[in-house]
VOGU-3710 file (C-alpha; in Angstrom, 3 decimals, decimal comma):
1> matvlinrtl> 7,111/-30,219/-16,027  3,827/-29,101/-14,466  5,544/-28,493/-11,124  8,071/-26,161/-12,750  5,269/-24,203/-14,407  3,320/-23,957/-11,134  6,420/-22,811/-9,249  7,221/-20,201/-11,890  3,645/-18,921/-11,913  3,503/-18,786/-8,121
11> sqlvnrrnll> 6,810/-16,943/-8,020  5,504/-14,378/-10,521  2,342/-13,877/-8,464  4,327/-13,401/-5,258  6,628/-10,890/-6,970  3,617/-9,003/-8,350  1,985/-8,909/-4,921  5,198/-7,593/-3,352  5,324/-4,802/-5,944  1,691/-3,903/-5,264
21> vkdgirfkng> 2,321/-3,757/-1,517  5,373/-1,516/-2,029  3,368/0,753/-4,363  0,579/0,998/-1,797  3,032/2,019/0,895  4,663/4,547/-1,433  1,296/6,082/-2,397  0,145/6,209/1,231  3,383/7,908/2,309  3,136/10,387/-0,569
31> fheqismayp> -0,456/11,199/0,327  0,499/11,639/3,976  3,299/14,010/2,997  1,050/16,072/0,710  -1,810/16,354/3,202  0,523/17,269/6,056  2,050/20,056/3,950  -1,355/21,423/2,919  -3,056/20,929/6,301  -0,427/20,818/9,072
41> syskffseid> -3,023/20,287/11,822  -4,911/17,461/10,108  -3,623/14,920/12,645  -5,627/16,697/15,355  -8,811/15,744/13,489  -7,850/12,368/12,014  -6,085/9,843/14,198  -5,630/7,275/11,402  -5,548/8,771/7,916  -5,294/5,315/6,353
51> gkpas> -7,604/3,475/8,712  -10,831/1,736/7,771  -13,899/3,971/7,456  -16,679/3,756/10,014  -19,552/1,534/9,051
//
């Protein structure tokens, strides 16, 4: 019984994570599209628009 509950819970968590990853990719792609339309030469100034900031 407990194993079934753990498996179901784990499956729900994995599905939720997959949705979050897909949403992140979708938002990043949408942002990239918007910024490239507004500032066509932005890639000359920013090599990685979604990279980690300098610390």
